Structures are given as structure tokens and as C-alpha cells.
C-alpha positions in Angstrom: -30.4 25.2 -3.0 -33.1 23.2 -1.5 -32.2 20.5 1.1 -34.3 17.9 -1.2 -32.2 18.8 -4.0 -28.8 18.8 -2.0 -29.8 15.2 -0.8 -30.6 13.8 -4.1 -27.5 14.8 -5.4 -25.8 13.3 -2.5 -27.4 10.1 -3.2 -26.4 10.1 -6.8 -22.8 10.8 -5.4 -22.8 7.8 -3.2 -24.3 5.4 -5.6 -21.5 6.5 -8.2 -19.0 6.2 -5.1 -20.3 2.5 -5.1 -20.2 1.3 -8.4 -16.6 3.2 -8.7 -15.5 1.1 -6.0 -17.1 -1.9 -7.6 -15.4 -1.0 -11.0 -11.6 -0.8 -9.1 -12.1 -4.5 -8.3 -10.7 -5.4 -12.0 -8.2 -4.1 -14.0 -10.3 -4.0 -16.9 -12.7 -1.9 -15.3 -10.6 0.2 -12.8 -10.0 3.1 -15.7 -14.1 3.2 -15.5 -14.4 3.1 -11.8 -11.6 5.7 -11.1 -13.4 8.1 -13.3 -17.2 7.4 -11.7 -15.1 8.1 -8.3 -13.6 11.2 -9.7 -17.4 12.4 -10.8 -18.7 11.6 -7.7 -16.4 13.5 -5.6 -16.7 16.5 -8.2 -20.9 16.4 -7.6 -20.2 16.1 -3.8 -18.0 19.1 -3.7 -20.1 21.3 -5.9 -23.1 20.8 -4.0 -21.6 21.3 -0.4 -20.6 24.4 -1.9 -23.6 25.7 -2.9 -25.4 24.3 -0.2 -23.3 26.1 2.4 -23.5 29.4 0.1 -19.9 29.5 -0.2 -19.9 31.6 -3.2 -22.4 34.0 -1.6 -19.5 35.4 1.0 -20.6 32.3 3.3 -18.0 30.5 5.1 -14.6 31.3 3.4 -15.6 33.2 0.2 -15.0 32.2 -3.3 -11.2 33.6 -3.6 -9.9 31.6 -1.0 -11.6 28.4 -2.2 -10.7 29.0 -5.9 -6.8 29.6 -4.3 -7.0 26.4 -2.7 -8.5 24.5 -5.6 -6.0 26.0 -7.9 -2.8 25.0 -5.6 -4.2 21.6 -5.1 -4.9 20.4 -8.5 -1.5 21.8 -9.8 0.0 19.7 -7.0 -2.0 16.7 -8.4 -1.4 17.0 -11.8 2.6 17.4 -11.1 2.6 14.2 -9.0 0.4 12.1 -11.5 2.9 13.2 -14.3 6.0 12.8 -12.4 5.5 10.1 -10.2 7.2 6.6 -11.2 5.0 3.6 -10.6 7.8 2.1 -8.1 7.2 5.4 -5.9 3.4 4.5 -6.0 3.7 3.1 -2.6 4.8 6.3 -0.7 2.7 8.4 -2.7 -0.5 6.2 -1.3 1.0 6.4 2.1 1.2 10.1 2.0 -2.5 10.8 0.4 -3.8 8.6 3.5 -2.1 11.1 6.0 -3.0 13.9 4.1 -6.6 12.5 4.2 -6.3 12.1 7.7 -4.9 15.6 8.4 -7.8 16.7 6.5 -10.0 15.3 8.9 -9.3 16.1 12.2 -8.7 19.8 10.7 -12.1 20.4 9.5 -13.3 18.6 12.9 -11.1 21.3 14.8 -12.4 24.0 12.7 -16.2 22.9 14.0 -14.9 22.9 17.4 -13.4 26.2 17.2 -16.5 27.8 15.5 -19.7 26.1 17.1 -20.9 27.2 20.8 -20.9 24.7 23.5 -24.7 25.0 23.8 -25.3 24.3 20.4 -23.2 20.7 20.5 -24.5 17.2 21.3 -22.8 14.4 22.9 -23.3 12.5 19.3 -21.1 15.2 17.7 -18.8 15.3 20.6 -18.0 11.7 20.1 -17.5 11.7 16.8 -15.5 14.8 16.9 -13.0 13.1 19.5 -13.2 10.0 17.2 -12.1 12.4 14.1 -9.1 14.0 16.0 -7.9 10.6 17.3 -8.1 8.6 13.9 -7.0 11.5 11.7 -4.1 12.6 13.9 -2.9 8.8 14.0 -3.5 8.6 10.5 -1.0 11.4 10.0 2.1 10.6 11.6 1.8 7.0 11.0 1.6 7.7 7.2 4.3 9.8 7.6 6.6 7.4 9.2 5.3 4.7 6.4 6.0 7.1 3.8 9.9 7.7 5.2 10.3 3.7 5.6 9.1 3.1 2.0 11.3 6.0 0.8 14.4 4.9 2.7 14.3 8.6 3.4 17.6 9.5 5.6 15.5 11.4 8.3 14.1 7.7 9.1 17.6 7.0 10.6 17.6 10.0 12.8 14.0 8.5 14.2 14.8 7.1 17.9 13.8 3.5 18.0 11.1 2.9 21.2 12.6 0.8 24.1 9.9 -1.8 24.8 7.9 -0.6 22.1 4.9 -3.1 23.0 4.2 -1.6 26.4 5.4 2.1 25.2 2.5 1.7 22.8 -0.2 0.2 25.4 0.7 3.4 27.8 0.6 5.8 24.9 -2.8 4.2 23.4 -4.3 4.3 27.1 -3.3 7.9 27.6 -5.0 9.1 24.4 -8.1 6.8 24.6 -8.8 8.7 28.0 -8.2 11.8 26.5 -10.4 11.4 23.8 -13.0 10.1 26.3 -12.8 13.2 28.4 -13.2 15.1 25.1 -16.2 13.4 24.1 -17.9 13.8 27.2 -17.2 17.1 27.4 -19.4 19.9 25.7 -16.9 22.6 26.0 -13.8 20.6 24.3 -11.7 22.9 22.6 -8.7 22.5 24.6 -9.6 18.9 24.9 -9.8 18.3 21.5 -6.4 19.8 20.5 -4.8 17.9 23.3 -6.1 14.7 21.7 -4.8 15.7 18.6 -1.3 16.1 20.1 -1.4 12.9 21.7 -2.4 11.1 18.9 0.3 12.4 16.7 2.4 10.9 19.0 0.5 7.5 19.0 0.7 7.5 15.1 4.3 7.5 15.3 4.9 5.2 18.0 2.6 2.5 16.2 4.3 2.7 13.2 8.0 3.3 13.9 8.4 -0.3 15.6 6.6 -2.5 12.6 9.0 -4.0 10.5 9.1 -2.8 6.6 8.0 -6.2 5.1 4.7 -5.4 7.0 4.3 -2.3 5.1 1.5 -3.5 2.5 -0.6 -4.4 5.6 0.0 -1.0 7.5 -0.6 0.9 4.1 -4.1 -0.8 3.9 -4.9 -0.2 7.5 -3.9 3.4 7.2 -5.9 3.7 4.2 -8.8 2.4 6.3 -8.1 4.7 9.1 -8.4 7.7 7.0 -11.6 6.6 5.9 -12.9 6.0 9.4 -11.6 9.6 10.1 -13.6 11.0 7.2 -16.6 9.3 8.2 -16.4 10.6 11.8 -16.2 14.2 10.2 -19.2 13.4 8.3 -21.0 13.0 11.6 -19.5 16.3 12.9 -21.0 18.0 9.9 -23.7 15.9 9.3 -22.9 15.6 5.9 -24.3 12.3 4.7 -21.9 11.9 1.5 -18.9 12.2 3.8 -20.5 9.4 5.5 -21.0 7.3 2.9 -17.5 7.8 1.3 -15.7 7.4 4.3 -17.3 4.2 5.4 -16.5 2.6 2.0 -12.9 3.7 2.4 -12.8 2.2 5.9 -14.6 -0.7 4.9 -12.8 -1.5 1.8 -9.3 -0.9 3.8 -10.3 -3.2 6.5 -11.0 -5.8 4.2 -8.2 -5.4 2.3 -6.0 -5.9 5.7 -7.3 -8.8 6.3 -6.4 -10.2 3.0 -3.0 -8.9 3.4 -2.5 -10.3 6.9 -3.7 -13.8 5.4 -1.2 -13.6 2.7 1.5 -13.0 5.2 0.2 -15.7 7.6 0.3 -12.7 10.1 -2.4 -11.3 12.4 -3.2 -7.6 12.6 -2.0 -7.7 16.3 1.3 -9.1 15.0 1.6 -6.2 12.8 1.0 -3.5 14.8 2.7 -4.7 18.2 5.3 -6.5 16.6 8.2 -6.4 13.6 9.2 -8.6 11.1 12.6 -7.9 10.2 15.9 -9.5 11.1 15.1 -10.4 14.8 15.0 -14.2 14.1 17.7 -16.7 14.3 19.1 -17.0 10.8 22.5 -17.5 9.3 24.9 -15.0 8.4 24.9 -13.9 4.4 28.6 -15.3 4.0 27.4 -18.4 5.3 24.3 -18.8 3.3 25.9 -17.5 0.0 28.9 -19.7 -0.5 27.8 -22.0 -3.3 26.1 -19.1 -5.1 26.3 -19.7 -9.2 26.0 -16.6 -11.7 24.9 -16.8 -15.2 24.8 -14.7 -18.1 22.1 -14.0 -20.9 23.3 -16.5 -23.4 23.2 -19.3 -20.7 19.4 -18.1 -19.7 18.4 -18.0 -23.3 19.4 -21.7 -23.8 17.5 -22.6 -20.9 14.4 -20.6 -22.1 14.7 -21.7 -25.8 14.1 -25.7 -24.6 11.5 -25.0 -22.1 7.9 -26.0 -22.3 6.8 -23.9 -19.2 8.1 -20.9 -18.0 6.8 -18.8 -14.9 8.0 -15.4 -14.3 7.9 -13.8 -10.5 8.1 -10.1 -10.1 9.2 -8.0 -7.4 9.9 -4.6 -6.5 13.6 -4.9 -8.3 11.5 -5.0 -11.5 9.4 -1.8 -10.5 12.7 0.0 -9.6 14.3 -1.2 -12.9 11.1 0.0 -14.8 11.7 -3.7 -16.6 8.1 -4.2 -17.3 8.0 -3.5 -20.9 11.0 -5.1 -21.6 9.3 -8.4 -19.5 6.3 -8.1 -21.5 8.3 -8.5 -24.9 10.4 -11.3 -23.4 6.8 -13.2 -22.4 5.6 -12.4 -25.8 8.7 -14.1 -27.7 8.3 -16.9 -25.7 4.5 -17.5 -26.1 5.1 -16.8 -30.3 7.5 -19.8 -29.7 4.6 -22.3 -28.2 6.0 -22.1 -24.7 3.7 -22.1 -21.8 4.0 -18.4 -19.5 2.3 -17.2 -16.5 3.2 -14.7 -13.8 3.5 -15.7 -10.2 1.9 -12.9 -8.2 2.7 -12.6 -4.6 -0.1 -10.9 -2.8 2.5 -8.4 -0.9 5.2 -8.3 -3.8 6.3 -4.7 -4.2 5.5 -2.4 -1.2 1.4 -1.9 -1.5 -1.3 -4.3 -2.2 -1.6 -4.9 -6.1 1.7 -3.1 -6.9 3.1 -6.0 -9.3 -0.7 -6.0 -11.0 -0.6 -2.4 -11.6 3.0 -2.5 -13.2 2.2 -5.6 -15.3 -1.2 -4.0 -16.4 0.5 -0.9 -17.6 2.7 -2.7 -19.9 -0.4 -4.3 -21.4 0.2 -8.1 -20.1 -2.9 -9.9 -20.7 -4.7 -10.2 -17.0 -5.6 -13.9 -17.8 -1.4 -14.7 -17.4 -1.2 -13.1 -13.7 -1.8 -16.0 -11.4 -2.2 -15.8 -7.8 0.6 -17.7 -5.3 -1.7 -20.7 -4.2 -2.8 -21.3 -8.2 0.8 -21.0 -9.4 2.7 -22.9 -6.3 0.4 -25.9 -7.3 2.3 -26.2 -10.9 5.5 -24.8 -10.0 7.4 -28.6 -9.9 6.4 -28.8 -13.6 7.9 -25.6 -14.4 11.2 -25.8 -16.5 12.0 -22.4 -15.6 11.3 -20.0 -13.0 12.5 -16.1 -14.2 12.6 -14.2 -10.4 13.0 -10.6 -11.3 13.9 -8.0 -8.4 11.8 -10.4 -5.7 13.4 -11.3 -2.7 11.2 -11.9 0.7 8.4 -13.3 -1.2 10.3 -16.2 -2.9 12.5 -16.9 0.3 12.4 -20.7 1.3 12.7 -19.8 5.1 9.3 -18.7 5.1 8.2 -21.9 4.7 10.8 -24.3 6.2 13.0 -22.5 9.1 10.7 -21.8 11.9 13.5 -20.0 13.8 13.7 -17.4 10.6 12.4 -13.8 11.1 9.7 -14.5 8.2 8.6 -18.1 9.5 5.3 -19.0 8.7 4.8 -16.2 5.7 3.6 -17.8 2.5 5.9 -17.5 -0.4 6.1 -18.6 -4.3 7.8 -21.8 -4.1 10.3 -20.8 -6.8 12.8 -23.2 -5.5 10.8 -26.3 -6.6 11.2 -25.1 -10.3 13.6 -27.6 -12.2 15.5 -24.4 -12.7 15.2 -21.1 -11.0 16.8 -18.0 -12.7 17.2 -15.0 -10.4 17.8 -11.6 -12.1 18.9 -9.3 -9.2 21.7 -6.6 -9.1 23.4 -8.2 -6.0 23.0 -10.4 -3.1 21.5 -7.6 -0.6 18.6 -8.7 1.2 15.1 -7.6 1.0 12.9 -5.6 3.5 13.0 -8.5 6.2 16.6 -7.7 6.0 17.7 -11.6 6.1 19.6 -13.5 3.5 17.8 -15.8 1.2 18.9 -19.5 0.7 17.1 -19.7 -2.5 20.0 -17.7 -4.0 22.6 -20.4 -3.3 20.3 -23.2 -4.1 21.7 -26.2 -6.5 18.5 -25.5 -9.1 19.3 -21.7 -9.2 21.4 -19.6 -11.3 22.3 -15.7 -10.6 22.1 -12.9 -13.2 23.5 -10.2 -11.4 22.3 -7.4 -13.5 19.5 -4.2 -13.5 16.5 -6.1 -14.4 15.6 -4.1 -17.6 18.8 -4.6 -18.9 19.0 -8.4 -17.9 15.6 -9.0 -19.7 16.8 -7.4 -23.3 20.0 -8.9 -23.1 18.1 -12.5 -22.8 15.7 -11.5 -25.4 18.5 -10.4 -27.6 20.1 -13.6 -26.9 17.0 -15.5 -27.8 16.3 -13.9 -31.2 20.3 -14.5 -32.2 19.5 -17.9 -31.5 
């Protein structure tokens, strides 16, 4: 295949990548955007294979590539069919890590196969960057995966003493090795040394980050995987890989910035601090002295006479797979002439957009989903705020307690509604590991039950009434 045709197909793929990314910005066009991205990747892969004459016995040969295609496709199809929506954050973290691994492995293969006299400094610097960023992405994503999944292995992962100093030392050593690798045109040994150091750096940077910061970390690791791919594109002098990697890297950085603003956190705080039970907080027994429990009949009575209801979903709704039951409840209330809206916190769940995906999967109209700032302006005029499985994102300590571990983190003001009903299995803490004063507020009723069953019971009581 001639160079002109290859470049033309790469250009088409790049345009499709951009259109696909634009489509992903809205639920109505997200499916089309995803398909455009998939077509772009298919075109890029096919033209690359023919350009390198792989099928003709070039780099690897048809058999090995076909075997990888079958295995990878089988794993992908199996994951897409079996994955539960509440486990999507872990899957995204794992995919980020695999993307980083692919980048530094490909760059390493280039290092091994290319004589030093055929290497330029530009390629050498790109190779070092690919090894560093890709390896950090791999171990960082694996730690994030373990944190999100609550894997038992996480308990055996040692915490770092003086984590900020440790991270600075490990980071400095890694950057020094990467610089030596970049200026050395005979850098096979140095490259793999950079990879090993970067694997350690990825672990150090992520293991000390608090669980509530995971949505930001996932967005950042997604950016890392794109930057690693772009660096590998410079190594291979592959234009479409550079463009695709740059798109992923830039969009990930933009999303990271949005998440940091949503949590009132700087990226420095996320990378070198923790958001967990490190602040001065009251004991749970002291906070939960006046908790009032309720049942489906009482909640149904409250909803039946309400004029405005706000539903605030959280990770507990995802675990209970209650989104379809919530949709039926919302539709029933709307049919009775009650105003219903959903208050979506930017970091509700365990990844950016987690709640939006869940609710869209249940065919809840996008117009009913209101961002945190918008829903907070009308919370005091809300008769009933129904919190389903949310915790840290509705914790008043983020707004009112400067000594709290989540001080300054913007929240949905569920406590300002006339009545707040919290559906939750227990009084267990959220990712931040601190008690929530909302659960014991004078205007709060706690409905202790599985999220899906609780909503179904409330709906049944409403229909009976």
C-alpha cells in the first residue's frame, strides 16, 4: 500500500476519532460516537497491518496476529456481556492500565529491534517518555482497580511512610533515569530500568491516595494512557497513534480538571495527599445518637402529598441495581403531577459520569438530570429529597465542618430539603471513612434496606394508597 493511501486512511480515522469524541459528550449521541470511534480504530489497525506488510510475513506474521485478535476479542466480548454497571469503574481502571502496558511494551520492542545508529534523539526522548508514562499508568491503574474492587490484596499492600517525601524521591530517581535513557542512543538497558522504576512510582503515587479521590485518579490515569500512546506514536512515527493518544490525553486532563473543581481539590492535593479519615471527626456513636428509622408506608405518605421531589443517587443504587425501580417510581410520581428531578453530584459513584450512565441505561430522560449547582439552588423548596445509596456526596461536614476530612468538598444540600429520606443498608461510612451527620438530622428519616427492594416497596405502598 502506497504512503499516500496510508496517510489518507489515517486522516479519515483521525477525523472519525474527533467526531466520535464529540459524540460522547451527550447521552443522545454517545452510542453513535462510540461506533465512530470503533470504526476509526478498525480502519487504523487494518491500514497499519497492510502498511507494514504483516500478512506477507513481515513483523509477526498472520498467525500470531490472528491469534491475538481472537483472544483479545473473546475477552472483550465476555467482559462486555458479564460486567455489572456498578463494576464499570474497576473495568475502566483496568483498561487504562492495559493501555499503558501496551504502550511501553511496543516502545520496548522498538528499542530491542532498532540499532542505535538508526535512532535519533527525538525518538530516544519519546521512547523514554513512553516507558515512564506507560509503566506508571499500569501499576497506578492496578492499585486503583484494587481500591475500587475492595480486593483483599489491598490489605496486604504496605502503606508508605512519609508518602510525600517517598513519592518525591522515587519520582526524582525515575525522572533522572528517564533523562539518561533519553540522551543515550544505545538505551536498551536504560529503557527497561526506567520501566522498572516507573512501575514502582505508579504504585507509590496511587497507594496513598484516599478512596474518595478515585474518580479524579481514574480520569488522570486515562489521560496518562493517552499520553503514553502518543509518545509511542512518535517512537513508531505513526500519525494516527499520535493523534488518538493526544485526544485521549487532552480529554483526560480536561476531565481531571473538572473533577478537581467539583471536589474543591487541587491536583497536587490528590496526588500527594489523602482524602480519608485523617481529619478531626466525631465518633460514629456520638453522631448517630438520634437516628430515626422509617418504612415504605411512611415514605409513600410523604411522597403522596409532596409537590416537588428530588432523587439523589449514589453508588449504593448501582450496587443494588435499583435504577429501573427508581425510573418506575419517578414515572409514577410524575403521572400524579409531582415535579421530580435527579440531583447528580459530579463524583457520585466511583467514576465520572457513573450515575448518568446508570440512569440513562434505565431510560430516564436526560432533562430530569440536574447538576449539583443547579439542584442546590432549589433544594430549600423541595418537599422530599430521596437519597438512594449516597453518602459522602451529601455529607454536610463537607460544607460546614472545617475540621472534617472532606472539608471544602462541594455537596448536594440534601439536608436543606423539608424532609430527607435516606435509603441505605446501614450506617456504614462512605469512601471517606467518616460518619455522616445527615443521617441523624432532625428532618432526616433512615430507610434501612436494599436500594432496589426499598424503592419497590415504596412504589407498592403508593399504588395501594
